[in-house]
MOPAC internal coordinates of N, CA, C and O (Angstrom, degrees):
PM7 1SCF
backbone

  N    0.0000 0     0.00 0     0.00 0    0    0    0
  C    1.4514 1     0.00 0     0.00 0    1    0    0
  C    1.5260 1   109.41 1     0.00 0    2    1    0
  O    1.2310 1   120.60 1   -48.11 1    3    2    1
  N    1.3109 1   116.47 1   131.89 1    3    2    1
  C    1.4609 1   121.34 1   178.14 1    5    3    2
  C    1.5203 1   111.18 1   -85.26 1    6    5    3
  O    1.2310 1   121.74 1   -32.68 1    7    6    5
  N    1.3195 1   114.27 1   147.32 1    7    6    5
  C    1.4585 1   120.02 1   177.22 1    9    7    6
  C    1.5261 1   108.08 1  -134.01 1   10    9    7
  O    1.2310 1   120.73 1   -54.13 1   11   10    9
  N    1.3030 1   116.21 1   125.87 1   11   10    9
  C    1.4626 1   120.92 1   178.21 1   13   11   10
  C    1.5251 1   109.24 1   -77.53 1   14   13   11
  O    1.2310 1   120.69 1   -52.86 1   15   14   13
  N    1.3461 1   116.28 1   127.14 1   15   14   13
  C    1.4600 1   119.63 1  -179.56 1   17   15   14
  C    1.5305 1   112.37 1  -110.26 1   18   17   15
  O    1.2310 1   120.81 1   168.28 1   19   18   17
  N    1.3458 1   116.05 1   -11.72 1   19   18   17
  C    1.4556 1   118.72 1  -175.12 1   21   19   18
  C    1.5251 1   109.87 1  -158.68 1   22   21   19
  O    1.2310 1   121.00 1   -37.33 1   23   22   21
  N    1.3186 1   115.70 1   142.67 1   23   22   21
  C    1.4631 1   121.52 1   174.00 1   25   23   22
  C    1.5232 1   107.24 1  -119.94 1   26   25   23
  O    1.2310 1   120.52 1   -51.74 1   27   26   25
  N    1.3350 1   116.61 1   128.26 1   27   26   25
  C    1.4630 1   121.94 1  -179.02 1   29   27   26
  C    1.5214 1   109.21 1  -128.32 1   30   29   27
  O    1.2310 1   120.52 1   -51.26 1   31   30   29
  N    1.3214 1   116.62 1   128.74 1   31   30   29
  C    1.4599 1   122.85 1   173.37 1   33   31   30
  C    1.5189 1   107.76 1  -118.17 1   34   33   31
  O    1.2310 1   120.32 1   -50.94 1   35   34   33
  N    1.3256 1   116.99 1   129.06 1   35   34   33
  C    1.4612 1   122.03 1   178.21 1   37   35   34
  C    1.5214 1   109.14 1  -109.71 1   38   37   35
  O    1.2310 1   121.09 1   -48.00 1   39   38   37
  N    1.3316 1   115.52 1   132.00 1   39   38   37
  C    1.4627 1   121.89 1  -178.48 1   41   39   38
  C    1.5231 1   109.65 1  -137.66 1   42   41   39
  O    1.2310 1   120.76 1   -16.34 1   43   42   41
  N    1.3081 1   116.15 1   163.66 1   43   42   41
  C    1.4640 1   121.25 1   171.30 1   45   43   42
  C    1.5262 1   107.59 1  -131.38 1   46   45   43
  O    1.2310 1   121.31 1   -45.77 1   47   46   45
  N    1.3352 1   115.10 1   134.23 1   47   46   45
  C    1.4556 1   121.33 1  -178.38 1   49   47   46
  C    1.5228 1   108.47 1  -143.94 1   50   49   47
  O    1.2310 1   120.31 1   -59.93 1   51   50   49
  N    1.3007 1   117.01 1   120.07 1   51   50   49
  C    1.4683 1   122.40 1   179.81 1   53   51   50
  C    1.5280 1   112.04 1    50.09 1   54   53   51
  O    1.2310 1   120.33 1  -129.84 1   55   54   53
  N    1.3219 1   116.98 1    50.16 1   55   54   53
  C    1.4739 1   123.92 1   178.37 1   57   55   54
  C    1.5232 1   113.79 1    64.34 1   58   57   55
  O    1.2310 1   120.29 1  -160.95 1   59   58   57
  N    1.3284 1   117.05 1    19.05 1   59   58   57
  C    1.4605 1   122.36 1   175.92 1   61   59   58
  C    1.5200 1   108.51 1  -117.75 1   62   61   59
  O    1.2310 1   121.03 1   -52.15 1   63   62   61
  N    1.3311 1   115.63 1   127.85 1   63   62   61
  C    1.4608 1   120.77 1   177.44 1   65   63   62
  C    1.5254 1   108.83 1   -85.85 1   66   65   63
  O    1.2310 1   121.21 1   -42.06 1   67   66   65
  N    1.3175 1   115.29 1   137.94 1   67   66   65
  C    1.4632 1   121.29 1  -176.49 1   69   67   66
  C    1.5245 1   108.82 1  -128.89 1   70   69   67
  O    1.2310 1   120.95 1   -47.57 1   71   70   69
  N    1.3291 1   115.80 1   132.43 1   71   70   69
  C    1.4656 1   121.87 1   173.53 1   73   71   70
  C    1.5226 1   107.20 1  -116.72 1   74   73   71
  O    1.2310 1   121.08 1   -60.15 1   75   74   73
  N    1.3213 1   115.53 1   119.85 1   75   74   73
  C    1.4623 1   121.24 1   175.31 1   77   75   74
  C    1.5171 1   106.78 1  -102.93 1   78   77   75
  O    1.2310 1   121.32 1   -58.51 1   79   78   77
  N    1.3308 1   115.08 1   121.49 1   79   78   77
  C    1.4639 1   121.38 1  -172.29 1   81   79   78
  C    1.5183 1   109.28 1  -122.95 1   82   81   79
  O    1.2310 1   121.12 1   -38.03 1   83   82   81
  N    1.3439 1   115.47 1   141.97 1   83   82   81
  C    1.4546 1   120.15 1   173.99 1   85   83   82
  C    1.5176 1   108.49 1  -139.80 1   86   85   83
  O    1.2310 1   121.25 1   -52.19 1   87   86   85
  N    1.3346 1   115.22 1   127.81 1   87   86   85
  C    1.4592 1   122.18 1   174.45 1   89   87   86
  C    1.5266 1   108.05 1  -132.50 1   90   89   87
  O    1.2310 1   121.00 1   -19.28 1   91   90   89
  N    1.3212 1   115.69 1   160.72 1   91   90   89
  C    1.4662 1   119.11 1   177.84 1   93   91   90
  C    1.5241 1   111.39 1   -66.00 1   94   93   91
  O    1.2310 1   120.62 1   141.84 1   95   94   93
  N    1.3318 1   116.41 1   -38.16 1   95   94   93
  C    1.4656 1   120.08 1  -176.80 1   97   95   94
  C    1.5310 1   112.44 1   -77.80 1   98   97   95
  O    1.2310 1   120.45 1   136.30 1   99   98   97
  N    1.3263 1   116.75 1   -43.70 1   99   98   97
  C    1.4630 1   120.46 1  -173.74 1  101   99   98
  C    1.5168 1   114.93 1   -97.19 1  102  101   99
  O    1.2310 1   120.38 1   167.61 1  103  102  101
  N    1.3263 1   116.89 1   -12.39 1  103  102  101
  C    1.4518 1   120.31 1  -178.45 1  105  103  102
  C    1.5316 1   111.63 1    72.05 1  106  105  103
  O    1.2310 1   120.37 1    11.61 1  107  106  105
  N    1.3330 1   116.90 1  -168.39 1  107  106  105
  C    1.4686 1   120.23 1  -179.17 1  109  107  106
  C    1.5299 1   111.37 1   -79.58 1  110  109  107
  O    1.2310 1   121.07 1   -38.47 1  111  110  109
  N    1.3184 1   115.56 1   141.53 1  111  110  109
  C    1.4615 1   120.79 1   174.72 1  113  111  110
  C    1.5210 1   109.21 1  -157.56 1  114  113  111
  O    1.2310 1   121.67 1   -10.91 1  115  114  113
  N    1.3244 1   114.42 1   169.09 1  115  114  113
  C    1.4589 1   120.76 1  -174.64 1  117  115  114
  C    1.5214 1   110.27 1  -137.75 1  118  117  115
  O    1.2310 1   120.72 1   -41.29 1  119  118  117
  N    1.3331 1   116.23 1   138.71 1  119  118  117
  C    1.4590 1   122.71 1   176.88 1  121  119  118
  C    1.5218 1   107.80 1  -122.29 1  122  121  119
  O    1.2310 1   120.32 1   -35.32 1  123  122  121
  N    1.3410 1   116.99 1   144.68 1  123  122  121
  C    1.4540 1   121.54 1  -179.65 1  125  123  122
  C    1.5174 1   110.54 1  -135.94 1  126  125  123
  O    1.2310 1   121.20 1   -33.02 1  127  126  125
  N    1.3397 1   115.31 1   146.98 1  127  126  125
  C    1.4534 1   120.75 1   176.13 1  129  127  126
  C    1.5239 1   109.11 1  -160.07 1  130  129  127
  O    1.2310 1   120.89 1   -29.62 1  131  130  129
  N    1.3106 1   115.91 1   150.38 1  131  130  129
  C    1.4629 1   121.06 1   174.97 1  133  131  130
  C    1.5258 1   110.59 1   -75.71 1  134  133  131
  O    1.2310 1   120.40 1   158.38 1  135  134  133
  N    1.3467 1   116.85 1   -21.62 1  135  134  133
  C    1.4661 1   121.80 1  -179.55 1  137  135  134
  C    1.5210 1   110.11 1  -112.91 1  138  137  135
  O    1.2310 1   121.14 1   -50.21 1  139  138  137
  N    1.3265 1   115.43 1   129.79 1  139  138  137
  C    1.4610 1   120.93 1  -177.31 1  141  139  138
  C    1.5270 1   111.86 1   -63.69 1  142  141  139
  O    1.2310 1   120.05 1   139.29 1  143  142  141
  N    1.3403 1   117.51 1   -40.71 1  143  142  141
  C    1.4610 1   119.81 1  -179.11 1  145  143  142
  C    1.5274 1   111.95 1   -63.86 1  146  145  143
  O    1.2310 1   120.33 1   143.69 1  147  146  145
  N    1.3183 1   116.97 1   -36.31 1  147  146  145
  C    1.4740 1   119.98 1   177.91 1  149  147  146
  C    1.5281 1   111.43 1   -69.66 1  150  149  147
  O    1.2310 1   120.58 1   143.73 1  151  150  149
  N    1.3250 1   116.50 1   -36.27 1  151  150  149
  C    1.4617 1   120.74 1   177.03 1  153  151  150
  C    1.5258 1   109.79 1   -62.74 1  154  153  151
  O    1.2310 1   120.26 1   134.14 1  155  154  153
  N    1.3284 1   117.12 1   -45.86 1  155  154  153
  C    1.4610 1   120.49 1   179.82 1  157  155  154
  C    1.5252 1   112.01 1   -65.32 1  158  157  155
  O    1.2310 1   120.14 1   141.82 1  159  158  157
  N    1.3297 1   117.33 1   -38.18 1  159  158  157
  C    1.4641 1   120.86 1   177.74 1  161  159  158
  C    1.5229 1   110.63 1   -64.04 1  162  161  159
  O    1.2310 1   120.32 1   134.95 1  163  162  161
  N    1.3146 1   116.99 1   -45.05 1  163  162  161
  C    1.4691 1   121.12 1   178.87 1  165  163  162
  C    1.5250 1   110.55 1   -62.90 1  166  165  163
  O    1.2310 1   120.70 1   136.58 1  167  166  165
  N    1.3106 1   116.26 1   -43.42 1  167  166  165
  C    1.4569 1   121.55 1   179.74 1  169  167  166
  C    1.5291 1   110.95 1   -62.94 1  170  169  167
  O    1.2310 1   120.41 1   134.43 1  171  170  169
  N    1.3204 1   116.82 1   -45.57 1  171  170  169
  C    1.4597 1   121.47 1   179.09 1  173  171  170
  C    1.5307 1   111.07 1   -61.36 1  174  173  171
  O    1.2310 1   120.30 1   136.07 1  175  174  173
  N    1.3323 1   117.04 1   -43.93 1  175  174  173
  C    1.4602 1   121.57 1  -179.34 1  177  175  174
  C    1.5267 1   111.00 1   -62.33 1  178  177  175
  O    1.2310 1   120.31 1   134.08 1  179  178  177
  N    1.3160 1   117.01 1   -45.92 1  179  178  177
  C    1.4667 1   121.09 1  -179.04 1  181  179  178
  C    1.5284 1   111.83 1   -64.82 1  182  181  179
  O    1.2310 1   120.34 1   135.16 1  183  182  181
  N    1.3279 1   116.95 1   -44.84 1  183  182  181
  C    1.4594 1   120.14 1  -178.21 1  185  183  182
  C    1.5318 1   111.23 1   -70.45 1  186  185  183
  O    1.2310 1   120.36 1   143.25 1  187  186  185
  N    1.3091 1   116.92 1   -36.75 1  187  186  185
  C    1.4549 1   119.84 1   177.64 1  189  187  186
  C    1.5308 1   110.36 1   -62.69 1  190  189  187
  O    1.2310 1   120.33 1   136.75 1  191  190  189
  N    1.3224 1   116.98 1   -43.25 1  191  190  189
  C    1.4612 1   121.08 1   178.09 1  193  191  190
  C    1.5300 1   111.58 1   -63.20 1  194  193  191
  O    1.2310 1   120.69 1   144.22 1  195  194  193
  N    1.3193 1   116.29 1   -35.78 1  195  194  193
  C    1.4579 1   120.52 1  -177.99 1  197  195  194
  C    1.5371 1   112.37 1   -73.98 1  198  197  195
  O    1.2310 1   120.53 1   140.46 1  199  198  197
  N    1.3227 1   116.60 1   -39.54 1  199  198  197
  C    1.4596 1   120.30 1  -173.00 1  201  199  198
  C    1.5186 1   114.95 1   -99.41 1  202  201  199
  O    1.2310 1   119.83 1   168.21 1  203  202  201
  N    1.3245 1   117.92 1   -11.79 1  203  202  201
  C    1.4536 1   120.30 1  -179.41 1  205  203  202
  C    1.5312 1   109.61 1   -70.93 1  206  205  203
  O    1.2310 1   120.30 1   -47.47 1  207  206  205
  N    1.3312 1   117.02 1   132.53 1  207  206  205
  C    1.4718 1   118.78 1  -179.50 1  209  207  206
  C    1.5225 1   111.38 1   -69.60 1  210  209  207
  O    1.2310 1   120.93 1   -33.03 1  211  210  209
  N    1.3152 1   115.83 1   146.97 1  211  210  209
  C    1.4576 1   122.06 1   176.35 1  213  211  210
  C    1.5193 1   108.65 1   -86.83 1  214  213  211
  O    1.2310 1   120.65 1   -57.74 1  215  214  213
  N    1.3105 1   116.36 1   122.26 1  215  214  213
  C    1.4750 1   120.54 1   179.15 1  217  215  214
  C    1.4970 1   110.03 1  -109.16 1  218  217  215
  O    1.2310 1   120.10 1   180.00 1  219  218  217

């Protein structure tokens, strides 16, 4: 059985990339960047920190 753990919407507005993210743990939030690669890096870092198990 699949379980959705995260919802991500990617948009562009006035040359700014926007990622709208929602998770059960972190709730809704938004990230913005003029560069798409930086937006993806920030998004990956935040989600990895949220979902990575604590050992």
